RODO-2510 file (C-alpha; in nm, 4 decimals, decimal comma):
residues 579
     n   res          X          Y          Z
     1     x   -10,2179   -12,5922    -1,6196
     2     x   -10,4959   -12,4050    -1,8662
     3     x   -10,5867   -12,2050    -1,5929
     4     x   -10,2105   -12,1058    -1,5305
     5     x   -10,1264   -12,0389    -1,9196
     6     x   -10,4262   -11,8029    -1,8900
     7     x   -10,2379   -11,6339    -1,5856
     8     x    -9,9259   -11,6174    -1,7375
     9     x   -10,0434   -11,4936    -2,0858
    10     x   -10,2293   -11,2156    -1,8621
    11     x    -9,9719   -11,1426    -1,6314
    12     x    -9,8438   -10,7424    -1,5494
    13     x    -9,5250   -10,6097    -1,6055
    14     x    -9,4191   -10,4951    -1,2617
    15     x    -9,4362   -10,1228    -1,2391
    16     x    -9,1021    -9,9293    -1,1838
    17     x    -9,2783    -9,7444    -0,9224
    18     x    -9,6013    -9,6120    -0,8054
    19     x    -9,6725    -9,2246    -0,7547
    20     x    -9,9117    -9,1650    -0,4907
    21     x   -10,2488    -8,9903    -0,6230
    22     x   -10,3497    -8,6962    -0,4541
    23     x   -10,6991    -8,6564    -0,3869
    24     x   -10,9850    -8,9367    -0,3863
    25     x   -11,1081    -9,1163    -0,7155
    26     x   -11,4785    -9,1123    -0,8234
    27     x   -11,5068    -9,4503    -0,8654
    28     x   -11,3233    -9,5276    -0,5063
    29     x   -11,6197    -9,3522    -0,3522
    30     x   -11,8617    -9,6378    -0,4717
    31     x   -11,9440    -9,9247    -0,2544
    32     x   -11,8945   -10,2710    -0,4006
    33     x   -12,2720   -10,3577    -0,4562
    34     x   -12,2798   -10,0329    -0,6905
    35     x   -12,0095   -10,1428    -0,9161
    36     x   -12,2036   -10,3379    -1,1879
    37     x   -12,3316   -10,0246    -1,2762
    38     x   -11,9984    -9,9712    -1,4547
    39     x   -12,0029   -10,2640    -1,6196
    40     x   -12,0632   -10,1095    -1,9686
    41     x   -11,7805    -9,8711    -1,9368
    42     x   -11,5026    -9,9109    -2,1850
    43     x   -11,2348    -9,8331    -1,9421
    44     x   -11,1329   -10,1678    -1,7691
    45     x   -11,2414   -10,1584    -1,3784
    46     x   -11,1645   -10,4573    -1,1636
    47     x   -11,1582   -10,5134    -0,7768
    48     x   -10,9173   -10,7512    -0,6323
    49     x   -10,8907   -10,8985    -0,2825
    50     x   -10,5179   -11,0359    -0,2777
    51     x   -10,4722   -11,2818    -0,5426
    52     x   -10,8732   -11,3367    -0,6269
    53     x   -11,0569   -11,1225    -0,8450
    54     x   -11,3635   -10,9948    -0,6910
    55     x   -11,5363   -10,8303    -0,9637
    56     x   -11,4864   -10,7089    -1,3282
    57     x   -11,6514   -10,5355    -1,5886
    58     x   -11,6592   -10,6612    -1,9601
    59     x   -11,3689   -10,4138    -2,0673
    60     x   -11,1652   -10,5895    -1,7679
    61     x   -11,2763   -10,9481    -1,8889
    62     x   -11,1281   -10,9106    -2,2077
    63     x   -10,8139   -10,7263    -2,1093
    64     x   -10,7641   -10,9837    -1,8808
    65     x   -10,8657   -11,2757    -2,1543
    66     x   -11,1983   -11,4134    -1,9334
    67     x   -11,4451   -11,5730    -2,0638
    68     x   -11,7015   -11,5032    -1,8366
    69     x   -11,7140   -11,3343    -1,4828
    70     x   -11,7234   -11,6585    -1,3099
    71     x   -11,3871   -11,7495    -1,5438
    72     x   -11,2549   -11,4147    -1,4063
    73     x   -11,3286   -11,4707    -1,0296
    74     x   -11,2040   -11,8638    -1,0335
    75     x   -10,8479   -11,7737    -1,1287
    76     x   -10,5557   -11,6926    -0,8921
    77     x   -10,3919   -11,3745    -1,0387
    78     x   -10,0963   -11,3760    -0,7806
    79     x    -9,9933   -11,1321    -0,5136
    80     x   -10,0400   -10,7714    -0,5522
    81     x    -9,7727   -10,5312    -0,6997
    82     x    -9,5683   -10,3613    -0,3757
    83     x    -9,6428    -9,9989    -0,2751
    84     x   -10,0478   -10,0472    -0,3081
    85     x   -10,3031    -9,8577    -0,1129
    86     x   -10,2850    -9,9479     0,2634
    87     x   -10,6244    -9,7671     0,3777
    88     x   -10,9794    -9,6942     0,1956
    89     x   -10,9574    -9,4031    -0,0313
    90     x   -10,5580    -9,4073    -0,0419
    91     x   -10,4864    -9,4564    -0,4170
    92     x   -10,1425    -9,5327    -0,6038
    93     x   -10,1118    -9,5031    -0,9944
    94     x    -9,8220    -9,6978    -1,2022
    95     x    -9,7949    -9,7729    -1,5508
    96     x    -9,8821   -10,1199    -1,6614
    97     x    -9,8602   -10,3831    -1,9290
    98     x   -10,1382   -10,6478    -2,0311
    99     x   -10,1244   -10,9259    -2,3109
   100     x   -10,4838   -10,9489    -2,4384
   101     x   -10,5110   -11,1784    -2,6926
   102     x   -10,1132   -11,1927    -2,6902
   103     x   -10,0980   -10,7902    -2,8062
   104     x    -9,9109   -10,6102    -2,5709
   105     x   -10,1030   -10,3231    -2,4557
   106     x    -9,9741   -10,0624    -2,1811
   107     x   -10,1985    -9,8557    -1,9465
   108     x   -10,2093    -9,5843    -1,6611
   109     x   -10,3767    -9,8138    -1,3714
   110     x   -10,5189    -9,6237    -1,0475
   111     x   -10,4972    -9,8668    -0,7542
   112     x   -10,7609    -9,7285    -0,4659
   113     x   -10,8439    -9,9175    -0,1513
   114     x   -11,2180   -10,0209    -0,1122
   115     x   -11,3784   -10,1734     0,2237
   116     x   -11,4809   -10,5451     0,1176
   117     x   -11,8292   -10,6441     0,2290
   118     x   -11,6758   -10,8307     0,5313
   119     x   -11,4827   -10,5328     0,6161
   120     x   -11,1032   -10,6102     0,4908
   121     x   -10,9744   -10,4069     0,2449
   122     x   -10,9404   -10,4742    -0,1105
   123     x   -10,7987   -10,2867    -0,4016
   124     x   -10,9958   -10,1314    -0,7152
   125     x   -10,8164   -10,0877    -1,0469
   126     x   -10,8789    -9,8302    -1,2969
   127     x   -10,7095    -9,8751    -1,5883
   128     x   -10,6721    -9,5898    -1,8638
   129     x   -10,6333    -9,7008    -2,1984
   130     x   -10,5708    -9,4960    -2,5520
   131     x   -10,8678    -9,6437    -2,6506
   132     x   -11,1541    -9,9597    -2,6365
   133     x   -10,9961   -10,3128    -2,7293
   134     x   -11,0701   -10,3701    -3,0860
   135     x   -11,2445   -10,6802    -3,1841
   136     x   -11,0782   -10,8204    -3,5480
   137     x   -11,3305   -11,0787    -3,5568
   138     x   -11,6183   -10,8354    -3,5565
   139     x   -11,6581   -10,8095    -3,9260
   140     x   -11,5423   -10,5439    -4,1404
   141     x   -11,1647   -10,3894    -4,1876
   142     x   -10,9956   -10,2500    -3,8751
   143     x   -11,0532    -9,9165    -4,0813
   144     x   -11,4114    -9,9357    -4,0670
   145     x   -11,3966   -10,0680    -3,7115
   146     x   -11,1856    -9,8025    -3,6169
   147     x   -11,3979    -9,5342    -3,7831
   148     x   -11,7137    -9,6388    -3,6401
   149     x   -11,5607    -9,6054    -3,3090
   150     x   -11,4695    -9,2698    -3,3666
   151     x   -11,8209    -9,1412    -3,5136
   152     x   -11,9731    -9,2954    -3,1889
   153     x   -11,7226    -9,1175    -2,9744
   154     x   -11,7379    -8,7755    -3,1231
   155     x   -12,1356    -8,8238    -3,1360
   156     x   -12,1259    -8,9319    -2,7753
   157     x   -11,9046    -8,6551    -2,6396
   158     x   -12,0663    -8,3511    -2,8494
   159     x   -12,3956    -8,4814    -2,6724
   160     x   -12,2238    -8,4017    -2,3490
   161     x   -12,2851    -8,0752    -2,1631
   162     x   -11,9687    -8,0872    -1,9664
   163     x   -11,6560    -7,9796    -2,1921
   164     x   -11,4596    -8,2906    -2,3685
   165     x   -11,1061    -8,2043    -2,5016
   166     x   -10,8004    -8,4112    -2,6047
   167     x   -10,4267    -8,2561    -2,6085
   168     x   -10,1044    -8,3717    -2,7393
   169     x    -9,7955    -8,3981    -2,4981
   170     x    -9,7006    -8,0070    -2,6039
   171     x   -10,0322    -7,9195    -2,4916
   172     x   -10,1821    -7,8753    -2,8386
   173     x   -10,5748    -7,9184    -2,8853
   174     x   -10,6350    -8,2081    -3,0906
   175     x   -10,9772    -8,3119    -3,0272
   176     x   -11,3171    -8,1127    -2,8334
   177     x   -11,6628    -8,1354    -2,8174
   178     x   -11,8887    -7,8643    -2,8944
   179     x   -11,9007    -7,7543    -2,5578
   180     x   -11,5494    -7,6934    -2,5732
   181     x   -11,5924    -7,4628    -2,8657
   182     x   -11,8665    -7,2353    -2,6566
   183     x   -11,6096    -7,2313    -2,3821
   184     x   -11,2929    -7,1314    -2,5962
   185     x   -11,5154    -6,8779    -2,7785
   186     x   -11,3176    -7,0091    -3,1217
   187     x   -11,2252    -7,2997    -3,2522
   188     x   -10,9221    -7,4548    -3,0270
   189     x   -10,7674    -7,7318    -3,2762
   190     x   -10,3968    -7,6798    -3,3249
   191     x   -10,4015    -7,4225    -3,0175
   192     x   -10,2055    -7,4355    -2,6853
   193     x   -10,3511    -7,2682    -2,3914
   194     x   -10,1218    -6,9917    -2,4335
   195     x   -10,2910    -6,9054    -2,7610
   196     x   -10,6603    -6,9249    -2,6155
   197     x   -10,6222    -6,7805    -2,2426
   198     x   -10,4252    -6,5584    -2,0506
   199     x   -10,0798    -6,6486    -1,9522
   200     x   -10,1815    -6,7167    -1,5668
   201     x   -10,4437    -6,9629    -1,6539
   202     x   -10,2159    -7,1001    -1,9246
   203     x    -9,9660    -7,1800    -1,7111
   204     x   -10,1749    -7,3236    -1,4438
   205     x   -10,3892    -7,5494    -1,7139
   206     x   -10,0325    -7,6937    -1,8474
   207     x    -9,9212    -7,7535    -1,4513
   208     x   -10,2380    -7,9705    -1,4306
   209     x   -10,1225    -8,1389    -1,7917
   210     x    -9,8065    -8,2078    -1,6821
   211     x    -9,9365    -8,3615    -1,3681
   212     x   -10,1735    -8,6045    -1,5046
   213     x    -9,8981    -8,7134    -1,7860
   214     x    -9,6492    -8,7815    -1,4699
   215     x    -9,8927    -8,9383    -1,2163
   216     x   -10,1760    -9,0443    -1,4562
   217     x   -10,4741    -8,8192    -1,2959
   218     x   -10,4967    -8,4805    -1,2172
   219     x   -10,7981    -8,2635    -1,0751
   220     x   -10,8391    -7,8711    -1,0351
   221     x   -11,0942    -7,6118    -0,9867
   222     x   -11,0421    -7,2683    -1,1516
   223     x   -11,2500    -6,9477    -1,2064
   224     x   -11,2767    -6,8548    -1,5535
   225     x   -11,4229    -6,5588    -1,7553
   226     x   -11,6522    -6,7217    -2,0175
   227     x   -11,6729    -6,5413    -2,3410
   228     x   -12,0029    -6,3870    -2,2673
   229     x   -11,8790    -6,1916    -1,9696
   230     x   -11,9851    -6,4380    -1,6936
   231     x   -11,7654    -6,5611    -1,4659
   232     x   -11,7670    -6,9350    -1,3816
   233     x   -11,5641    -7,1735    -1,1673
   234     x   -11,4770    -7,4830    -1,3676
   235     x   -11,3752    -7,8255    -1,2145
   236     x   -11,1411    -8,0147    -1,4653
   237     x   -11,0105    -8,4039    -1,4221
   238     x   -10,7501    -8,4897    -1,6711
   239     x   -10,6190    -8,8595    -1,7186
   240     x   -10,3042    -8,9405    -1,9393
   241     x   -10,3674    -9,1039    -2,2648
   242     x   -10,1815    -9,3886    -2,4012
   243     x   -10,1411    -9,5976    -2,7475
   244     x   -10,1441    -9,9597    -2,7570
   245     x    -9,7887    -9,9662    -2,6986
   246     x    -9,7579    -9,7638    -2,4221
   247     x    -9,6358    -9,4448    -2,5591
   248     x    -9,7751    -9,1402    -2,4245
   249     x   -10,0210    -8,9472    -2,6528
   250     x   -10,1206    -8,6489    -2,4038
   251     x   -10,4124    -8,6304    -2,2235
   252     x   -10,7874    -8,6313    -2,2061
   253     x   -10,9983    -8,4051    -1,9929
   254     x   -11,3316    -8,3083    -1,8508
   255     x   -11,4290    -7,9971    -1,7581
   256     x   -11,7641    -7,8968    -1,5935
   257     x   -11,9342    -7,5648    -1,4938
   258     x   -11,9668    -7,5964    -1,1005
   259     x   -12,0894    -7,2384    -1,0618
   260     x   -12,4350    -7,2758    -0,9566
   261     x   -12,3514    -7,6083    -0,7433
   262     x   -12,0868    -7,4004    -0,5476
   263     x   -12,3063    -7,1105    -0,5124
   264     x   -12,5787    -7,3424    -0,4193
   265     x   -12,3273    -7,5005    -0,1740
   266     x   -12,2555    -7,1589    -0,0377
   267     x   -12,5951    -7,0625    -0,0007
   268     x   -12,6675    -7,4021     0,2075
   269     x   -12,3955    -7,2973     0,4040
   270     x   -12,5075    -6,9274     0,4825
   271     x   -12,8505    -7,0857     0,5414
   272     x   -12,6968    -7,3614     0,7906
   273     x   -12,4749    -7,0976     0,9380
   274     x   -12,7816    -6,8372     0,9927
   275     x   -12,9750    -7,1422     1,1497
   276     x   -12,7258    -7,2037     1,4007
   277     x   -12,6781    -6,8570     1,4659
   278     x   -13,0695    -6,8509     1,5399
   279     x   -13,1016    -7,1330     1,7062
   280     x   -12,7723    -7,0684     1,9300
   281     x   -12,9282    -6,7542     2,0802
   282     x   -13,2547    -6,9596     2,1911
   283     x   -13,1674    -6,9939     2,5642
   284     x   -13,3889    -7,3274     2,5345
   285     x   -13,2025    -7,6673     2,3928
   286     x   -13,2731    -7,7298     2,0745
   287     x   -13,2549    -8,0602     1,8512
   288     x   -13,2950    -8,2322     1,5610
   289     x   -13,3009    -8,6175     1,5089
   290     x   -13,3116    -8,8379     1,2161
   291     x   -13,5361    -9,1772     1,1971
   292     x   -13,2468    -9,3747     1,3294
   293     x   -13,2524    -9,1570     1,6470
   294     x   -12,8734    -8,9831     1,5463
   295     x   -12,8208    -8,6541     1,6327
   296     x   -12,8264    -8,3793     1,3008
   297     x   -12,8371    -8,0781     1,4727
   298     x   -12,8370    -7,8763     1,7746
   299     x   -12,7673    -7,5377     1,9476
   300     x   -12,5167    -7,4584     2,2389
   301     x   -12,7995    -7,4871     2,5025
   302     x   -12,8282    -7,8672     2,4095
   303     x   -12,4544    -7,9074     2,4409
   304     x   -12,4137    -7,7418     2,7874
   305     x   -12,6311    -7,9794     2,8950
   306     x   -12,3661    -8,2640     2,8319
   307     x   -12,0789    -8,0708     2,8912
   308     x   -11,9417    -8,1710     2,5533
   309     x   -11,8449    -7,9616     2,2905
   310     x   -12,1533    -7,9339     2,0008
   311     x   -11,9254    -8,0712     1,6936
   312     x   -11,8536    -8,3587     1,8755
   313     x   -12,2219    -8,4753     1,9493
   314     x   -12,3126    -8,4631     1,5803
   315     x   -12,3661    -8,7643     1,4503
   316     x   -12,4176    -8,9553     1,7686
   317     x   -12,7096    -9,1516     1,9127
   318     x   -12,9096    -9,1219     2,2545
   319     x   -12,6754    -9,3910     2,3907
   320     x   -12,3561    -9,2284     2,3419
   321     x   -12,4694    -8,9073     2,5157
   322     x   -12,6911    -9,0160     2,8024
   323     x   -12,6719    -9,3038     3,0603
   324     x   -12,7911    -9,6018     2,9576
   325     x   -13,1170    -9,6149     3,1388
   326     x   -13,1978    -9,2458     3,0332
   327     x   -13,1227    -9,3185     2,6732
   328     x   -13,3568    -9,6220     2,6844
   329     x   -13,6076    -9,3691     2,7960
   330     x   -13,5359    -9,1181     2,5678
   331     x   -13,5629    -9,3954     2,2764
   332     x   -13,9041    -9,5235     2,3958
   333     x   -14,0322    -9,1450     2,3750
   334     x   -13,9063    -9,0875     2,0557
   335     x   -14,1107    -9,4233     1,9230
   336     x   -14,3969    -9,2889     2,0697
   337     x   -14,3895    -8,9578     1,8971
   338     x   -14,3486    -9,1416     1,5636
   339     x   -14,6340    -9,3835     1,6680
   340     x   -14,8617    -9,1250     1,7449
   341     x   -14,7553    -8,8961     1,4917
   342     x   -14,7804    -8,5956     1,6932
   343     x   -14,6296    -8,3758     1,9927
   344     x   -14,5131    -8,5166     2,2796
   345     x   -14,4626    -8,3270     2,6090
   346     x   -14,2813    -8,4865     2,9004
   347     x   -14,0590    -8,4045     3,1927
   348     x   -13,7573    -8,5454     3,3147
   349     x   -13,4501    -8,5083     3,5268
   350     x   -13,1322    -8,5064     3,3450
   351     x   -12,7555    -8,5324     3,4875
   352     x   -12,5297    -8,2468     3,4244
   353     x   -12,1636    -8,2955     3,4259
   354     x   -12,0912    -8,1237     3,7646
   355     x   -12,2712    -8,4101     3,9278
   356     x   -12,6109    -8,1970     3,9854
   357     x   -12,9312    -8,2864     3,8137
   358     x   -13,1826    -8,0230     3,6252
   359     x   -13,5671    -8,0859     3,5726
   360     x   -13,6585    -8,0167     3,2097
   361     x   -13,9762    -8,0192     3,0203
   362     x   -13,8897    -8,1606     2,6410
   363     x   -14,1607    -8,1207     2,3359
   364     x   -14,0588    -8,3439     2,0600
   365     x   -14,2573    -8,3535     1,7279
   366     x   -14,2331    -8,5453     1,3969
   367     x   -14,1052    -8,3196     1,0853
   368     x   -14,1508    -8,3938     0,7392
   369     x   -14,0167    -8,2639     0,3974
   370     x   -14,2149    -8,1072     0,1362
   371     x   -14,2947    -8,4527     0,0065
   372     x   -14,4608    -8,5448     0,3478
   373     x   -14,1728    -8,8032     0,3885
   374     x   -14,0889    -8,8539     0,7950
   375     x   -13,7338    -8,6782     0,8410
   376     x   -13,6997    -8,7504     1,2102
   377     x   -13,7987    -8,5278     1,4779
   378     x   -13,7389    -8,1885     1,6213
   379     x   -13,7143    -8,1393     1,9736
   380     x   -13,7279    -7,8096     2,2273
   381     x   -13,6005    -7,8507     2,6013
   382     x   -13,6664    -7,5983     2,8599
   383     x   -13,4888    -7,6241     3,2118
   384     x   -13,7823    -7,6007     3,4560
   385     x   -13,5851    -7,6549     3,7846
   386     x   -13,6537    -7,3342     3,9250
   387     x   -14,0285    -7,3684     3,8265
   388     x   -14,0391    -7,7579     4,0016
   389     x   -13,8475    -7,5646     4,2872
   390     x   -14,1468    -7,3051     4,3354
   391     x   -14,3992    -7,5237     4,2774
   392     x   -14,2405    -7,7796     4,5405
   393     x   -14,2592    -7,4349     4,7694
   394     x   -14,5616    -7,3903     4,6991
   395     x   -14,6896    -7,7472     4,8053
   396     x   -14,4906    -7,7065     5,0870
   397     x   -14,6564    -7,3931     5,1902
   398     x   -15,0275    -7,5056     5,0986
   399     x   -14,9360    -7,8233     5,3325
   400     x   -14,7959    -7,6123     5,6203
   401     x   -15,1183    -7,4024     5,6165
   402     x   -15,3321    -7,6686     5,5822
   403     x   -15,1195    -7,7994     5,8580
   404     x   -15,1281    -7,4945     6,1019
   405     x   -15,5232    -7,4904     6,0150
   406     x   -15,5710    -7,8129     6,1648
   407     x   -15,2565    -7,8984     6,4359
   408     x   -15,1793    -7,7148     6,7343
   409     x   -14,8985    -7,4977     6,7214
   410     x   -14,6993    -7,5901     7,0266
   411     x   -14,7350    -7,9696     7,0203
   412     x   -14,8109    -8,0591     6,6750
   413     x   -15,1033    -8,2325     6,7714
   414     x   -15,4456    -8,2035     6,5856
   415     x   -15,6425    -7,8966     6,7060
   416     x   -16,0234    -7,8765     6,8117
   417     x   -16,1160    -7,8595     6,4219
   418     x   -15,9438    -8,1679     6,2917
   419     x   -16,0627    -8,3670     6,6262
   420     x   -16,4331    -8,3027     6,4830
   421     x   -16,3597    -8,3944     6,1914
   422     x   -16,1927    -8,7087     6,2531
   423     x   -16,4695    -8,7857     6,5405
   424     x   -16,7533    -8,7840     6,3186
   425     x   -16,5752    -8,9987     6,1000
   426     x   -16,4785    -9,2563     6,3572
   427     x   -16,8349    -9,2279     6,4707
   428     x   -16,9627    -9,2925     6,0984
   429     x   -16,7379    -9,6093     6,1127
   430     x   -16,8795    -9,7082     6,4385
   431     x   -17,2151    -9,7036     6,3379
   432     x   -17,1203    -9,8962     6,0137
   433     x   -16,9103   -10,1516     6,2304
   434     x   -17,1374   -10,1950     6,4999
   435     x   -16,8054   -10,1776     6,7602
   436     x   -16,8060    -9,8909     7,0236
   437     x   -16,5818    -9,5819     6,9977
   438     x   -16,4423    -9,3959     7,3427
   439     x   -16,3728    -9,0576     7,3744
   440     x   -16,1070    -8,9536     7,6756
   441     x   -16,1028    -8,5723     7,7644
   442     x   -15,7699    -8,5219     7,9906
   443     x   -15,6703    -8,2412     8,1793
   444     x   -15,3350    -8,1822     8,3297
   445     x   -15,3568    -8,1798     8,7341
   446     x   -15,1145    -7,9127     8,8791
   447     x   -15,0147    -7,7439     8,5421
   448     x   -15,0792    -7,3655     8,6302
   449     x   -14,8629    -7,4051     8,9385
   450     x   -14,6033    -7,5455     8,7336
   451     x   -14,6544    -7,2491     8,4642
   452     x   -14,6555    -6,9810     8,7596
   453     x   -14,3371    -7,1064     8,8967
   454     x   -14,0867    -7,2154     8,6084
   455     x   -14,2470    -6,9675     8,3439
   456     x   -14,4511    -6,9881     8,0513
   457     x   -14,1259    -7,1040     7,8521
   458     x   -14,0771    -7,3869     8,0827
   459     x   -14,4680    -7,4294     8,0791
   460     x   -14,4549    -7,4868     7,6933
   461     x   -14,1783    -7,7405     7,7299
   462     x   -14,3920    -7,9323     7,9714
   463     x   -14,6842    -7,9193     7,7937
   464     x   -14,4612    -8,0503     7,4502
   465     x   -14,3236    -8,3643     7,7112
   466     x   -14,6624    -8,4331     7,8409
   467     x   -14,7885    -8,4479     7,4793
   468     x   -14,5665    -8,6705     7,3562
   469     x   -14,6350    -8,9429     7,6830
   470     x   -14,9670    -8,9105     7,6113
   471     x   -14,9151    -8,9991     7,2538
   472     x   -14,6706    -9,2624     7,3300
   473     x   -14,9391    -9,4734     7,5160
   474     x   -15,1803    -9,4933     7,2098
   475     x   -15,2274    -9,6785     6,9011
   476     x   -15,0596    -9,5174     6,5664
   477     x   -15,4635    -9,5607     6,4794
   478     x   -15,5778    -9,3568     6,7703
   479     x   -15,6093    -8,9491     6,7746
   480     x   -15,4849    -8,7426     7,0467
   481     x   -15,5802    -8,3678     7,0265
   482     x   -15,5110    -8,0456     7,2169
   483     x   -15,8381    -7,8816     7,2546
   484     x   -15,7149    -7,6233     7,5265
   485     x   -15,4173    -7,5257     7,7264
   486     x   -15,3355    -7,8101     7,8903
   487     x   -15,6614    -8,0256     7,7841
   488     x   -15,6382    -8,3150     7,5033
   489     x   -15,8989    -8,5710     7,3940
   490     x   -15,8380    -8,8784     7,2637
   491     x   -16,0541    -9,1178     7,0264
   492     x   -15,9935    -9,4663     7,0764
   493     x   -16,1421    -9,6914     6,8021
   494     x   -16,2979   -10,0409     6,7942
   495     x   -16,2960   -10,0596     7,1891
   496     x   -16,3922   -10,4431     7,2937
   497     x   -16,4610   -10,3201     7,6116
   498     x   -16,4972   -10,0240     7,9065
   499     x   -16,2221   -10,2083     8,0622
   500     x   -16,0186   -10,1515     7,7630
   501     x   -16,0606    -9,7780     7,7662
   502     x   -15,9787    -9,7800     8,1055
   503     x   -15,6707    -9,9301     8,0468
   504     x   -15,5462    -9,6845     7,8333
   505     x   -15,6538    -9,4037     8,0642
   506     x   -15,4604    -9,5916     8,3527
   507     x   -15,1366    -9,5819     8,1295
   508     x   -15,1904    -9,2083     8,0817
   509     x   -15,2142    -9,1020     8,4118
   510     x   -14,9338    -9,3098     8,4974
   511     x   -14,7151    -9,1567     8,2607
   512     x   -14,8154    -8,7942     8,3168
   513     x   -14,7427    -8,8640     8,6749
   514     x   -14,3575    -8,9418     8,6180
   515     x   -14,1471    -8,6479     8,6959
   516     x   -14,0527    -8,4137     8,3931
   517     x   -13,6941    -8,2496     8,4012
   518     x   -13,7108    -7,9349     8,2139
   519     x   -13,3942    -7,7230     8,1365
   520     x   -13,4209    -7,3838     8,2831
   521     x   -13,2265    -7,0572     8,2079
   522     x   -12,9966    -7,1139     8,5180
   523     x   -13,0592    -7,4969     8,5930
   524     x   -13,2712    -7,7990     8,5383
   525     x   -13,6052    -7,7991     8,7207
   526     x   -13,8417    -8,0870     8,7661
   527     x   -14,1993    -8,0445     8,6807
   528     x   -14,4523    -8,2848     8,8774
   529     x   -14,8116    -8,2972     8,7436
   530     x   -15,1077    -8,5400     8,7242
   531     x   -15,3952    -8,6401     8,4936
   532     x   -15,7877    -8,6720     8,5546
   533     x   -15,9486    -8,8317     8,2505
   534     x   -16,3250    -8,8434     8,2121
   535     x   -16,4489    -9,1601     7,9610
   536     x   -16,7330    -9,1348     7,7173
   537     x   -16,8023    -9,4795     7,5005
   538     x   -17,0360    -9,4497     7,2151
   539     x   -17,3462    -9,4839     7,1594
   540     x   -17,4476    -9,5392     7,5022
   541     x   -17,3172    -9,1737     7,6034
   542     x   -17,3565    -9,0111     7,3128
   543     x   -17,4485    -9,0788     6,9383
   544     x   -17,2617    -8,7300     6,7970
   545     x   -16,9539    -8,5777     6,8402
   546     x   -17,0918    -8,3016     7,0497
   547     x   -17,2768    -8,4832     7,2963
   548     x   -17,0026    -8,7220     7,3278
   549     x   -16,7413    -8,4821     7,4051
   550     x   -16,9727    -8,3343     7,6539
   551     x   -17,0097    -8,6504     7,8591
   552     x   -16,6267    -8,7453     7,8264
   553     x   -16,5926    -8,3513     7,9573
   554     x   -16,8160    -8,4059     8,2607
   555     x   -16,6766    -8,7634     8,3443
   556     x   -16,2937    -8,5538     8,3591
   557     x   -16,4563    -8,2812     8,6093
   558     x   -16,6133    -8,5792     8,8216
   559     x   -16,2576    -8,7086     8,7996
   560     x   -16,0814    -8,4020     8,9669
   561     x   -16,3474    -8,3737     9,2204
   562     x   -16,2446    -8,7186     9,3166
   563     x   -15,9300    -8,6622     9,4210
   564     x   -15,7437    -8,5954     9,0542
   565     x   -15,5013    -8,8740     8,9440
   566     x   -15,7596    -9,1143     8,8062
   567     x   -16,0147    -9,1617     8,5615
   568     x   -16,3969    -9,2038     8,5637
   569     x   -16,6302    -9,3130     8,2604
   570     x   -16,9326    -9,0913     8,2310
   571     x   -17,1768    -9,3547     8,2991
   572     x   -17,0338    -9,3902     8,6560
   573     x   -17,1228    -9,0485     8,7327
   574     x   -17,4124    -9,0360     8,9903
   575     x   -17,7170    -8,8656     8,8194
   576     x   -17,8753    -8,5802     8,9973
   577     x   -18,2019    -8,5717     9,1698
   578     x   -18,4104    -8,3554     8,9147
   579     x   -18,5001    -8,1871     9,2768
***
């Protein structure tokens, strides 16, 4: 019941209506964690979540008759009045009546939406009182206490570099600080803006006075010619001032010279525009990311890679711009730049909006401020698709030249040069392993007649088909080479016996002997040929490439003399009598 009595005592009269305030109040830009900084403010400030008090400064506790912050937070104050803010930053102002220590106090209260730590919307209250709440029990008379407060307040406002003033409801200056005296150029007390400034300025300032008295608060900016001739930009905030009974006394205002700040802002904007203009002229993609990987600046070339307007990219991280797997790689690369604390270059393929892909070379480097604090990284990306294609063409060209240098242009088989290279290596392996090697020398029987009868084009086709048939009789580890017009040589490694080599030769003779259909200019012709094969074994018939080839060639000629269409081993050739 005691709690209920306190609540009734400190209840709030429902305002007759609240005006929506223009502009975002200063305190609403704070977070809940920052509110304790306002504990010493004489104006009551408190944060409410529905009927529950979240926080209040000392002035708010006194206004609500709360003994402590814990007492304040433990109470239930009922539902909020209608017409409150519905979104963060939105605000409304109305006149409320409070009863601290049983005395009615009327104040303008500005209610603003503030995000709570859990994401819900709370309401921040800022009460504008005519003066701090007095404490009649503090010792001395009320007049002495009031005099002390006035002296302290005047000393405080005189020490401020900002202009502070109080005007009554008619716009007459009743209280100012020293900065206002310098600003006005003469003592303004007892005067209105119409007596101090030009008519246009006076009308404009009277209008903001009236807005403050109607809505509780106003904010404005205006250019003003200082008495010393300087043209300055002033930002002025005004709030209605009420006495304890709720009677309107006038407006209190604070004005600040923001000329330098605005010039700095404009200079920064010009610098940013200049920087953006410069980097937009660079054909390479340029970007800057902060330490969290958020894109803070980029040029049009970078935006063109994504297919999205540059304005939509600022503030996004890599996972919001690129495919997930690619973004993971980018993040890992960024981490390497930070870990190594030095520039890092890499090449990668990125997708384009039209479905294509390009190759880019990206250089990333950490960037620091003048105090050596790490800000993030800057990157420059260059489209190297054409260069990569040129490199691929060169590699293909080199490969093609190498292939032409070592292969027969007609059949695609290894040529004589490559044969000797492979034969040398095969002989070396044979010596290490102790296993035999066979070299077959093949000459096509009857090819000259086919070539003469059908023509060179058909003859070339016959050679290609015969080469394919010979290759089809071999293992993938074997080598077949074209060493002459219709002559072929085969390297057979790891031959267990002479019979194995003879079996391969017999297959080749059989395959070549099959009729070969050849499409001529008018009709399809059929070529019939044979093959004579000579076989030499290493090391028995020769221990080096050249001697082995001579032996196989000699065996081939013996096979031709024996009637063609057969194979003969070099070891089976009768040796001539020296006589």
